[in-house]
Residue frames as qw, qx, qy, qz and C-alpha x, y, z in Angstrom:
[[0.516, -0.316, 0.568, -0.559, 129.25, 103.34, 96.33],
 [0.188, 0.108, -0.966, -0.143, 129.11, 99.47, 96.34],
 [0.714, -0.122, 0.044, -0.688, 125.80, 97.79, 96.42],
 [0.418, 0.206, -0.884, -0.029, 127.36, 94.34, 96.89],
 [0.772, -0.414, -0.419, -0.239, 125.38, 91.74, 98.86],
 [0.213, -0.644, 0.558, -0.478, 126.16, 91.84, 102.57],
 [0.671, 0.020, -0.741, 0.016, 127.11, 88.55, 104.20],
 [0.038, -0.259, 0.650, -0.713, 126.76, 89.68, 107.78],
 [0.036, -0.305, -0.915, 0.260, 124.12, 88.27, 110.09],
 [0.142, -0.558, -0.545, -0.609, 120.55, 89.27, 109.59],
 [0.050, -0.118, 0.481, -0.867, 119.48, 91.91, 112.22],
 [0.173, 0.362, 0.826, -0.396, 116.14, 91.50, 114.05],
 [0.373, 0.549, 0.136, -0.736, 114.33, 94.18, 112.05],
 [0.352, 0.376, -0.672, -0.532, 115.13, 92.39, 108.77],
 [0.057, -0.099, -0.993, 0.026, 113.89, 89.11, 110.14],
 [0.255, 0.476, 0.584, -0.606, 110.69, 90.93, 111.15],
 [0.416, 0.513, -0.231, -0.714, 110.27, 92.27, 107.67],
 [0.282, 0.217, -0.873, -0.334, 110.79, 88.84, 106.17],
 [0.002, -0.247, -0.926, 0.286, 108.21, 87.33, 108.65],
 [0.315, 0.189, 0.116, -0.923, 105.55, 89.87, 107.62],
 [0.585, 0.380, 0.667, -0.263, 102.01, 88.65, 106.78],
 [0.032, 0.285, -0.585, -0.758, 101.64, 88.13, 102.98],
 [0.178, -0.305, -0.862, -0.363, 98.36, 86.22, 102.76],
 [0.371, -0.369, 0.018, -0.852, 95.06, 88.03, 103.55],
 [0.796, -0.334, -0.421, -0.280, 93.47, 84.86, 104.94],
 [0.673, -0.101, -0.522, 0.515, 96.30, 84.42, 107.47],
 [0.055, 0.207, -0.210, 0.954, 96.00, 88.08, 108.56],
 [0.555, -0.339, -0.204, -0.732, 92.25, 87.86, 108.94],
 [0.807, -0.278, -0.521, 0.005, 92.46, 84.62, 110.91],
 [0.437, 0.039, -0.475, 0.763, 94.97, 86.27, 113.32],
 [0.179, -0.141, 0.180, -0.957, 92.36, 88.98, 113.96],
 [0.253, 0.258, 0.846, -0.392, 89.53, 86.54, 114.41],
 [0.480, 0.485, -0.045, -0.730, 87.85, 87.59, 111.22],
 [0.774, 0.259, 0.577, -0.026, 86.25, 85.30, 108.66],
 [0.220, -0.311, 0.533, 0.755, 88.16, 85.44, 105.44],
 [0.610, 0.534, 0.325, -0.488, 84.99, 84.51, 103.65],
 [0.770, 0.451, 0.376, 0.250, 85.24, 84.40, 99.82],
 [0.273, -0.727, 0.186, 0.602, 88.31, 86.46, 99.24],
 [0.657, 0.620, 0.306, 0.301, 88.70, 87.90, 95.65],
 [0.151, -0.971, 0.105, 0.150, 91.68, 90.10, 96.38],
 [0.841, -0.003, 0.245, 0.483, 94.56, 88.55, 94.42],
 [0.124, 0.978, -0.120, -0.115, 97.08, 91.41, 93.78],
 [0.910, 0.033, 0.064, 0.408, 100.16, 89.78, 92.25],
 [0.451, 0.600, -0.028, 0.660, 101.66, 93.21, 91.38],
 [0.131, -0.519, 0.344, -0.771, 100.96, 94.76, 94.87],
 [0.639, -0.285, -0.715, -0.002, 100.38, 91.91, 97.39],
 [0.609, -0.766, -0.105, -0.178, 99.68, 92.15, 101.01],
 [0.648, 0.150, -0.482, 0.570, 102.62, 92.91, 103.27],
 [0.390, -0.774, 0.015, -0.499, 102.20, 93.94, 106.86],
 [0.278, 0.356, -0.758, 0.471, 104.58, 93.38, 109.92],
 [0.536, -0.413, -0.731, 0.082, 103.33, 91.44, 112.94],
 [0.258, -0.257, -0.411, 0.836, 104.12, 94.40, 115.24],
 [0.247, -0.021, -0.190, -0.950, 101.62, 96.60, 113.22],
 [0.533, -0.290, -0.668, -0.430, 98.98, 93.95, 113.31],
 [0.428, -0.302, -0.715, 0.463, 99.22, 93.66, 117.10],
 [0.037, 0.191, 0.227, -0.954, 97.82, 97.27, 117.22],
 [0.384, -0.177, -0.554, -0.717, 94.68, 96.19, 115.29],
 [0.582, -0.106, 0.455, -0.665, 91.37, 95.44, 117.06],
 [0.056, -0.026, 0.986, 0.155, 90.58, 91.85, 116.94],
 [0.172, 0.491, 0.833, -0.189, 87.18, 91.11, 115.57],
 [0.214, 0.781, 0.208, -0.548, 86.68, 94.41, 113.93],
 [0.632, 0.401, 0.491, 0.446, 86.60, 94.31, 110.10],
 [0.185, 0.915, 0.193, 0.303, 86.49, 98.15, 110.11],
 [0.645, -0.586, 0.010, 0.491, 89.64, 98.63, 112.11],
 [0.260, 0.946, -0.091, -0.171, 91.41, 101.77, 110.78],
 [0.249, -0.628, 0.691, 0.258, 94.82, 100.06, 110.67],
 [0.592, 0.140, 0.790, 0.078, 93.43, 96.98, 108.98],
 [0.531, 0.769, 0.341, -0.102, 91.70, 98.98, 106.21],
 [0.075, 0.875, -0.363, -0.310, 94.95, 100.65, 105.30],
 [0.135, -0.496, 0.830, 0.215, 96.73, 97.39, 104.45],
 [0.574, 0.182, 0.795, -0.077, 94.04, 94.71, 103.54],
 [0.012, 0.057, -0.651, -0.757, 93.55, 94.28, 99.79],
 [0.470, 0.394, 0.516, -0.598, 89.95, 94.97, 98.71],
 [0.512, 0.444, 0.681, 0.277, 87.93, 93.95, 95.68],
 [0.206, 0.936, 0.189, -0.215, 87.37, 97.75, 95.00],
 [0.300, -0.647, 0.464, 0.526, 91.06, 97.96, 94.02],
 [0.455, 0.136, 0.761, 0.443, 90.21, 96.12, 90.83],
 [0.300, 0.804, 0.509, -0.072, 87.82, 98.82, 89.74],
 [0.411, 0.179, 0.235, 0.862, 89.10, 101.34, 87.15],
 [0.013, -0.861, -0.404, 0.310, 87.88, 104.93, 88.03],
 [0.451, 0.735, 0.143, 0.486, 88.31, 107.84, 85.70],
 [0.061, -0.910, 0.217, -0.349, 91.10, 110.20, 86.87],
 [0.685, -0.584, 0.434, -0.023, 92.84, 107.60, 88.91],
 [0.712, 0.617, -0.337, 0.005, 96.09, 106.55, 87.12],
 [0.916, -0.077, -0.196, 0.341, 99.33, 104.67, 87.61],
 [0.507, 0.045, -0.136, 0.850, 101.40, 107.90, 87.89],
 [0.127, -0.835, -0.535, -0.027, 99.11, 110.30, 89.74],
 [0.250, -0.906, -0.022, 0.340, 101.59, 112.98, 90.71],
 [0.535, 0.831, -0.149, 0.030, 103.87, 113.02, 87.61],
 [0.673, -0.559, 0.422, 0.240, 106.86, 111.09, 88.94],
 [0.784, 0.203, 0.440, 0.387, 107.83, 109.80, 85.57],
 [0.362, 0.851, 0.175, 0.338, 107.84, 113.26, 83.97],
 [0.238, -0.938, 0.220, -0.126, 109.95, 114.67, 86.70],
 [0.895, -0.219, 0.214, 0.325, 112.72, 112.00, 86.49],
 [0.143, 0.904, -0.351, -0.200, 116.05, 113.56, 85.61],
 [0.356, 0.418, -0.833, -0.060, 117.78, 110.15, 85.51],
 [0.734, -0.236, -0.625, -0.123, 116.97, 106.80, 86.93],
 [0.602, -0.371, -0.540, 0.456, 116.43, 107.13, 90.65],
 [0.233, -0.263, -0.208, 0.913, 116.38, 110.92, 90.76],
 [0.083, 0.771, 0.588, 0.229, 113.27, 113.21, 90.61],
 [0.197, -0.116, -0.088, 0.970, 113.23, 116.92, 90.34],
 [0.014, -0.708, -0.678, -0.197, 109.86, 118.69, 90.97],
 [0.257, -0.943, -0.205, 0.043, 110.49, 121.69, 93.12],
 [0.314, 0.828, -0.255, 0.387, 113.10, 124.44, 93.11],
 [0.080, -0.684, 0.602, -0.403, 116.19, 123.65, 95.13],
 [0.684, -0.249, 0.618, -0.297, 115.10, 120.09, 96.05],
 [0.526, 0.308, -0.728, -0.313, 115.79, 116.65, 94.57],
 [0.798, -0.258, 0.353, -0.415, 114.35, 113.33, 95.53],
 [0.148, 0.409, -0.892, -0.124, 116.17, 109.99, 95.45],
 [0.913, -0.051, -0.168, -0.369, 114.29, 106.81, 94.84],
 [0.227, -0.629, 0.728, -0.151, 116.40, 104.75, 97.24],
 [0.140, -0.033, 0.989, -0.031, 114.59, 101.41, 97.01],
 [0.503, -0.195, -0.500, -0.677, 111.36, 99.85, 95.89],
 [0.492, -0.251, -0.820, 0.151, 110.94, 97.98, 99.18],
 [0.373, -0.524, 0.183, -0.744, 108.70, 98.96, 102.08],
 [0.065, -0.110, 0.894, -0.430, 107.96, 97.30, 105.43],
 [0.379, 0.445, 0.688, -0.431, 104.29, 97.58, 104.70],
 [0.097, 0.238, 0.638, 0.726, 102.14, 97.85, 101.51],
 [0.226, 0.426, 0.394, -0.782, 99.67, 100.65, 102.08],
 [0.463, 0.462, 0.740, 0.160, 96.77, 100.17, 99.74],
 [0.243, 0.935, 0.227, -0.121, 96.60, 103.88, 98.85],
 [0.534, -0.469, 0.309, 0.632, 100.37, 104.17, 97.98],
 [0.441, 0.814, -0.031, -0.377, 100.86, 106.59, 95.14],
 [0.158, 0.617, -0.722, -0.270, 103.91, 104.55, 93.94],
 [0.761, -0.052, 0.612, -0.208, 102.21, 101.23, 93.86],
 [0.824, 0.496, 0.264, 0.077, 102.71, 101.05, 90.18],
 [0.020, 0.904, -0.366, -0.219, 106.00, 102.86, 89.97],
 [0.912, 0.356, -0.186, 0.081, 108.56, 101.10, 87.63],
 [0.536, -0.749, 0.379, 0.084, 111.22, 100.49, 90.21],
 [0.854, 0.000, 0.411, 0.317, 112.92, 97.87, 87.95],
 [0.549, 0.680, 0.164, 0.458, 113.64, 100.69, 85.41],
 [0.052, -0.913, 0.123, -0.385, 115.01, 103.08, 88.08],
 [0.579, -0.679, 0.437, -0.114, 117.12, 100.99, 90.38],
 [0.921, 0.281, -0.227, 0.144, 120.29, 99.08, 89.59],
 [0.789, -0.333, -0.103, 0.505, 123.77, 98.65, 90.95],
 [0.452, 0.168, 0.120, 0.868, 124.83, 101.82, 89.25],
 [0.119, -0.818, -0.474, -0.303, 121.84, 103.98, 90.18],
 [0.438, -0.855, -0.133, 0.244, 123.25, 105.72, 93.26],
 [0.558, -0.195, 0.277, 0.757, 126.62, 106.48, 91.41],
 [0.205, 0.457, 0.473, 0.724, 124.80, 108.25, 88.69],
 [0.277, -0.861, -0.404, -0.137, 122.46, 110.06, 91.12],
 [0.572, -0.640, -0.026, 0.513, 125.36, 111.26, 93.26],
 [0.470, -0.006, 0.339, 0.815, 127.24, 112.47, 90.28],
 [0.014, 0.684, 0.487, 0.544, 124.15, 114.49, 89.13],
 [0.437, -0.845, -0.301, 0.069, 123.70, 115.97, 92.58],
 [0.583, -0.444, 0.093, 0.674, 127.34, 117.13, 92.70],
 [0.341, 0.249, 0.427, 0.800, 126.99, 118.86, 89.37],
 [0.123, -0.701, -0.468, -0.524, 123.81, 120.70, 90.15],
 [0.282, -0.001, -0.474, 0.834, 124.68, 123.44, 92.61],
 [0.385, -0.353, -0.131, -0.843, 121.01, 124.64, 92.71],
 [0.722, -0.360, -0.576, -0.132, 120.06, 121.67, 94.91],
 [0.102, -0.556, 0.486, -0.667, 119.96, 122.71, 98.59],
 [0.623, -0.211, 0.590, -0.469, 117.92, 119.81, 99.98],
 [0.387, 0.180, -0.860, -0.281, 117.91, 116.09, 99.14],
 [0.741, -0.164, 0.228, -0.610, 114.93, 113.94, 99.94],
 [0.037, 0.199, -0.977, -0.059, 115.34, 110.23, 100.54],
 [0.733, 0.101, 0.194, -0.645, 112.22, 108.32, 99.48],
 [0.162, -0.169, 0.946, 0.223, 111.34, 105.14, 97.80],
 [0.740, -0.125, -0.619, 0.231, 109.79, 102.66, 98.72],
 [0.510, -0.856, -0.011, -0.083, 111.11, 103.42, 102.13],
 [0.355, 0.720, -0.527, 0.280, 114.77, 104.37, 102.66],
 [0.424, -0.528, 0.641, -0.360, 114.75, 102.62, 106.02],
 [0.976, 0.102, 0.148, -0.122, 114.33, 99.33, 104.15],
 [0.543, 0.669, -0.463, 0.209, 117.91, 99.79, 103.11],
 [0.829, -0.217, -0.353, 0.375, 120.57, 97.97, 105.17],
 [0.378, -0.869, 0.009, 0.319, 122.56, 100.17, 107.57],
 [0.554, -0.246, 0.441, 0.661, 125.64, 99.77, 105.38],
 [0.335, 0.482, 0.564, 0.581, 123.87, 100.90, 102.26],
 [0.150, -0.922, -0.343, -0.101, 122.07, 103.73, 104.00],
 [0.504, -0.724, 0.108, 0.459, 125.31, 104.95, 105.61],
 [0.531, -0.029, 0.455, 0.714, 127.20, 104.94, 102.34],
 [0.149, 0.707, 0.501, 0.476, 124.48, 107.09, 100.72],
 [0.326, -0.917, -0.221, 0.061, 124.26, 109.51, 103.65],
 [0.535, -0.571, 0.207, 0.587, 128.00, 110.01, 103.89],
 [0.434, 0.253, 0.495, 0.709, 128.17, 110.77, 100.18],
 [0.041, -0.825, -0.420, -0.376, 125.46, 113.30, 100.50],
 [0.487, -0.812, -0.123, 0.296, 127.17, 114.80, 103.54],
 [0.580, -0.262, 0.308, 0.707, 130.24, 115.63, 101.41],
 [0.298, 0.574, 0.491, 0.584, 128.31, 117.69, 98.82],
 [0.239, -0.106, -0.271, 0.926, 128.93, 121.37, 99.79],
 [0.253, -0.149, -0.179, -0.939, 125.80, 122.94, 98.31],
 [0.566, -0.406, -0.688, -0.204, 123.41, 120.40, 99.88],
 [0.149, -0.474, 0.420, -0.759, 122.26, 122.10, 103.19],
 [0.606, -0.175, 0.514, -0.581, 119.77, 119.53, 104.41],
 [0.257, 0.040, -0.931, -0.257, 118.85, 115.90, 104.07],
 [0.631, -0.095, 0.245, -0.730, 115.24, 114.87, 104.52],
 [0.058, 0.079, -0.995, -0.034, 114.22, 111.27, 105.27],
 [0.664, -0.062, -0.036, -0.744, 110.65, 110.25, 104.46],
 [0.270, 0.110, -0.955, 0.054, 109.70, 106.97, 106.10],
 [0.739, -0.364, -0.093, -0.559, 106.71, 105.01, 107.45],
 [0.715, 0.077, -0.678, 0.150, 108.88, 102.22, 108.79],
 [0.110, 0.192, -0.654, 0.724, 109.22, 103.58, 112.39],
 [0.587, -0.090, 0.134, -0.793, 105.46, 103.57, 112.54],
 [0.917, 0.046, -0.181, -0.353, 104.82, 100.04, 111.30],
 [0.923, 0.017, -0.287, 0.255, 108.03, 98.45, 112.30],
 [0.220, -0.942, 0.177, -0.184, 109.60, 100.45, 115.14],
 [0.862, -0.371, 0.254, 0.234, 112.24, 97.91, 115.80],
 [0.700, 0.554, 0.100, 0.439, 113.99, 99.25, 112.78],
 [0.020, 0.865, -0.213, 0.453, 115.12, 102.18, 114.76],
 [0.908, -0.331, -0.141, 0.215, 117.86, 100.32, 116.60],
 [0.456, -0.766, 0.171, 0.419, 121.25, 101.32, 117.92],
 [0.579, -0.013, 0.500, 0.644, 123.18, 100.59, 114.66],
 [0.263, 0.713, 0.463, 0.457, 120.82, 102.88, 112.70],
 [0.251, -0.958, -0.129, 0.043, 121.02, 105.64, 115.27],
 [0.596, -0.487, 0.307, 0.560, 124.82, 105.44, 115.03],
 [0.467, 0.378, 0.514, 0.612, 124.58, 105.88, 111.29],
 [0.012, 0.884, 0.342, 0.317, 122.37, 109.02, 111.67],
 [0.476, -0.824, -0.006, 0.307, 124.60, 110.40, 114.45],
 [0.629, -0.114, 0.334, 0.693, 127.54, 110.67, 111.97],
 [0.324, 0.728, 0.433, 0.421, 125.71, 113.18, 109.84],
 [0.315, -0.195, -0.131, 0.920, 127.03, 116.73, 109.83],
 [0.198, -0.230, -0.351, -0.886, 124.21, 118.20, 107.81],
 [0.477, 0.005, 0.463, -0.747, 120.83, 118.77, 109.45],
 [0.118, -0.157, -0.942, -0.273, 118.51, 115.77, 109.05],
 [0.522, 0.014, 0.186, -0.833, 114.75, 116.33, 108.92],
 [0.033, 0.059, 0.997, 0.041, 112.76, 113.14, 109.49],
 [0.535, 0.030, -0.100, -0.838, 109.28, 113.04, 108.07],
 [0.250, 0.058, 0.952, -0.169, 107.10, 110.14, 109.32],
 [0.430, -0.097, -0.521, -0.730, 103.95, 108.86, 107.76],
 [0.004, 0.240, 0.880, -0.410, 101.26, 108.15, 110.34],
 [0.238, -0.308, -0.516, -0.763, 97.59, 108.30, 109.58],
 [0.649, -0.543, -0.382, -0.372, 95.80, 107.27, 112.79],
 [0.349, -0.704, 0.444, -0.432, 96.33, 107.70, 116.52],
 [0.942, -0.199, 0.188, -0.197, 96.10, 103.92, 116.99],
 [0.807, 0.469, -0.254, 0.253, 99.27, 103.53, 115.09],
 [0.139, 0.650, -0.508, 0.548, 101.28, 105.07, 117.95],
 [0.853, -0.459, -0.249, -0.018, 102.18, 102.84, 120.79],
 [0.551, -0.775, 0.257, 0.175, 105.01, 102.76, 123.33],
 [0.753, -0.044, 0.443, 0.485, 107.39, 101.11, 120.81],
 [0.400, 0.714, 0.302, 0.488, 106.76, 103.83, 118.20],
 [0.257, -0.960, 0.029, -0.103, 107.23, 106.50, 120.82],
 [0.707, -0.494, 0.340, 0.375, 110.62, 104.94, 121.77],
 [0.659, 0.311, 0.423, 0.539, 111.58, 104.88, 118.04],
 [0.176, 0.895, 0.179, 0.369, 110.65, 108.56, 117.65],
 [0.508, -0.843, 0.108, 0.141, 112.70, 109.43, 120.74],
 [0.728, -0.225, 0.393, 0.516, 115.75, 107.97, 119.08],
 [0.450, 0.585, 0.411, 0.535, 115.06, 109.85, 115.83],
 [0.102, -0.970, -0.155, -0.156, 114.51, 113.12, 117.62],
 [0.654, -0.637, 0.201, 0.355, 117.90, 112.82, 119.24],
 [0.519, -0.164, 0.533, 0.648, 119.52, 112.74, 115.79],
 [0.288, 0.609, 0.576, 0.463, 117.17, 114.96, 113.79],
 [0.062, 0.083, -0.055, 0.993, 116.84, 118.67, 113.44],
 [0.562, 0.063, 0.124, -0.816, 113.04, 118.05, 113.27],
 [0.097, 0.138, 0.979, 0.115, 110.69, 115.12, 113.29],
 [0.442, 0.173, -0.032, -0.880, 107.49, 115.89, 111.39],
 [0.415, 0.244, 0.874, -0.059, 104.51, 113.85, 110.23],
 [0.399, 0.188, -0.367, -0.819, 102.55, 113.90, 107.01],
 [0.479, 0.213, 0.794, -0.308, 99.20, 112.02, 106.82],
 [0.137, -0.120, -0.706, -0.685, 96.77, 111.00, 103.98],
 [0.539, 0.069, 0.335, -0.770, 93.11, 111.81, 104.45],
 [0.162, 0.047, -0.947, -0.272, 91.44, 108.39, 104.01],
 [0.634, -0.227, -0.200, -0.712, 87.67, 107.68, 103.85],
 [0.879, -0.283, -0.305, -0.231, 86.54, 105.58, 106.72],
 [0.775, -0.010, -0.380, 0.505, 89.89, 105.76, 108.46],
 [0.375, -0.338, -0.307, 0.807, 90.62, 109.31, 109.61],
 [0.018, 0.378, 0.365, 0.851, 88.08, 111.59, 107.83],
 [0.390, -0.798, -0.441, -0.131, 86.56, 113.15, 110.88],
 [0.085, -0.828, 0.274, -0.482, 87.52, 116.02, 113.23],
 [0.793, -0.532, 0.253, -0.156, 87.74, 113.55, 116.14],
 [0.948, 0.124, 0.074, 0.284, 90.18, 111.35, 114.25],
 [0.487, 0.641, -0.149, 0.574, 92.43, 114.24, 113.20],
 [0.350, -0.798, 0.245, -0.425, 92.41, 115.69, 116.76],
 [0.905, -0.370, 0.211, -0.003, 93.36, 112.30, 118.24],
 [0.842, 0.349, 0.015, 0.410, 96.10, 111.88, 115.70],
 [0.265, 0.757, -0.192, 0.565, 97.63, 115.28, 116.29],
 [0.536, -0.717, 0.290, -0.339, 97.51, 114.86, 120.09],
 [0.962, -0.169, 0.169, 0.135, 99.09, 111.44, 119.87],
 [0.696, 0.541, -0.073, 0.466, 101.77, 112.66, 117.55],
 [0.001, 0.813, -0.262, 0.520, 102.70, 115.58, 119.80],
 [0.765, -0.562, 0.251, -0.191, 102.77, 113.34, 122.88],
 [0.950, 0.034, 0.166, 0.263, 105.30, 111.25, 121.02],
 [0.374, -0.598, 0.259, 0.660, 107.42, 114.31, 120.05],
 [0.363, 0.236, 0.641, 0.634, 106.22, 114.72, 116.46],
 [0.181, 0.465, 0.125, -0.858, 104.77, 117.83, 114.83],
 [0.588, 0.570, 0.573, 0.033, 101.98, 117.48, 112.28],
 [0.207, -0.344, 0.413, 0.818, 103.13, 118.91, 108.92],
 [0.365, 0.115, -0.495, -0.780, 100.91, 117.95, 105.99],
 [0.560, 0.276, 0.704, -0.338, 97.48, 116.33, 105.60],
 [0.028, 0.213, -0.678, -0.703, 97.37, 115.21, 101.98],
 [0.777, 0.309, 0.124, -0.534, 94.24, 114.83, 99.93],
 [0.832, 0.009, 0.542, 0.119, 94.56, 111.35, 98.33],
 [0.023, 0.494, -0.618, -0.611, 96.83, 111.09, 95.37],
 [0.802, 0.300, 0.096, -0.508, 94.57, 109.71, 92.60],
 [0.014, 0.386, -0.898, -0.208, 96.47, 106.38, 92.02],
 [0.690, 0.011, -0.532, -0.491, 94.62, 103.56, 90.27],
 [0.600, -0.126, -0.775, 0.153, 93.22, 101.09, 92.86],
 [0.281, -0.159, -0.568, 0.757, 92.68, 103.65, 95.61],
 [0.192, -0.398, -0.284, -0.851, 89.53, 105.54, 94.63],
 [0.587, -0.567, -0.558, -0.150, 87.53, 103.99, 97.54],
 [0.537, -0.358, -0.375, 0.666, 89.70, 105.91, 99.94],
 [0.200, 0.332, 0.154, 0.909, 88.97, 109.30, 98.36],
 [0.113, -0.656, -0.525, 0.530, 87.38, 112.14, 100.51],
 [0.301, 0.751, 0.357, 0.467, 85.78, 115.03, 98.60],
 [0.356, 0.322, -0.194, 0.855, 87.25, 118.45, 99.11],
 [0.400, -0.593, -0.098, -0.692, 84.30, 119.90, 101.01],
 [0.856, -0.471, -0.201, -0.070, 84.46, 117.17, 103.59],
 [0.732, 0.077, -0.254, 0.628, 88.24, 117.44, 103.82],
 [0.087, 0.487, -0.139, 0.858, 87.99, 121.14, 104.62],
 [0.627, -0.589, -0.102, -0.499, 85.25, 120.52, 107.18],
 [0.893, -0.248, -0.288, 0.241, 87.36, 117.89, 108.93],
 [0.535, 0.175, -0.214, 0.798, 90.32, 120.28, 109.22],
 [0.163, -0.536, 0.016, -0.828, 88.17, 123.21, 110.27],
 [0.772, -0.529, -0.211, -0.282, 86.48, 121.07, 112.93],
 [0.832, -0.182, -0.271, 0.449, 89.91, 119.91, 114.22],
 [0.340, 0.403, -0.131, 0.839, 91.32, 123.41, 114.17],
 [0.403, -0.665, -0.052, -0.627, 88.63, 124.63, 116.46],
 [0.849, -0.513, -0.049, -0.112, 89.89, 122.20, 119.05],
 [0.850, -0.056, 0.005, 0.524, 93.65, 122.33, 118.58],
 [0.202, -0.792, 0.166, 0.552, 96.37, 124.97, 118.91],
 [0.548, 0.758, -0.197, -0.295, 97.55, 126.21, 115.53],
 [0.049, 0.622, -0.772, -0.117, 100.90, 124.28, 115.68],
 [0.408, -0.062, 0.906, -0.094, 99.05, 120.97, 115.85],
 [0.665, 0.581, 0.281, -0.375, 96.81, 121.63, 112.77],
 [0.539, -0.094, 0.611, 0.572, 98.43, 120.07, 109.67],
 [0.229, 0.455, -0.280, -0.814, 98.24, 121.88, 106.33],
 [0.720, 0.389, 0.557, -0.142, 95.60, 120.45, 104.04],
 [0.081, 0.626, -0.502, -0.591, 97.29, 120.10, 100.64],
 [0.880, 0.378, 0.276, -0.080, 97.07, 118.38, 97.29],
 [0.383, -0.414, 0.585, 0.583, 100.00, 117.41, 95.07],
 [0.679, 0.662, 0.211, -0.239, 99.36, 118.19, 91.37],
 [0.779, 0.081, 0.383, 0.490, 101.64, 117.05, 88.64],
 [0.429, 0.532, 0.226, 0.694, 103.68, 120.01, 87.26],
 [0.265, -0.933, -0.147, -0.192, 102.82, 122.41, 89.96],
 [0.333, 0.672, -0.431, 0.502, 105.62, 124.41, 91.60],
 [0.070, -0.271, 0.732, -0.622, 104.64, 123.28, 95.12],
 [0.086, -0.413, -0.900, 0.111, 102.00, 121.41, 97.08],
 [0.176, -0.427, -0.310, -0.831, 98.72, 123.22, 96.65],
 [0.088, 0.083, 0.709, -0.695, 96.90, 124.28, 99.85],
 [0.198, -0.541, -0.725, -0.378, 93.18, 123.66, 100.08],
 [0.088, -0.290, 0.284, -0.910, 91.92, 126.77, 101.88],
 [0.274, -0.429, -0.846, 0.158, 89.59, 125.97, 104.85]]
């Protein structure tokens, strides 16, 4: 599969990605907040947030739950015991550059290091993408997938696979579509939530060509992230997916209450998405200030379950390096 540079015109979603906020003081000024004395320089993981996502934030509110997910904080500089650069054992599970094998029957492709947004709790914020992605990466990954007949499901991750151009994404999907033993393709993405204009007609045409079932897993953490544009994007994805699911991360001060979880599940279902997982925070260096202790996590889910039908209650889980599956936290 060629990864040659494309000379075609830049589509609107790529223009929107390029125009994203990259300086904290500009973002705070847009929200009517005093930047004050910012000490949040993060050269290895800088601010990146699309304008469309910022428009859903509350002006004048420094505790806005969307803002807190993307604004660099001084707390990120604090080293905390147990919080590491590789919190879920990605490096140990690499079978070759760009290909991870953690669970039986499944393989994960690191499709790109790019994302439409830089979430401050990202468990791959320190992942060595430069060592895992090159012009030959996909060729080697696809050869490995063709050889290993035990793989029944392929997961596209990153970064975010919807940061790929339509042409590159189409080439990868078509190649996976021809592997007989692969039964399903799973697409993990936050882009339709933070940059819904990415789900445009050309992308939907690419997805419509797939013969294998596609499972789309969104990453949405708060009900305020879902507006009419996101709902429209989900509608397009639902028309071309066997299922559209959501996985969230439990984040202190953002969604760690029964009310927040109920509102999120209701908003997801109204948009046509089923809650799937609620993850305890992966202990990545720089994100300890988001951590919620297990007792509070269980109480949040128990409180939400008392007010929701069972199919709207996500499974509370933790990913542990080397485990055979995500580990449930019993409530």
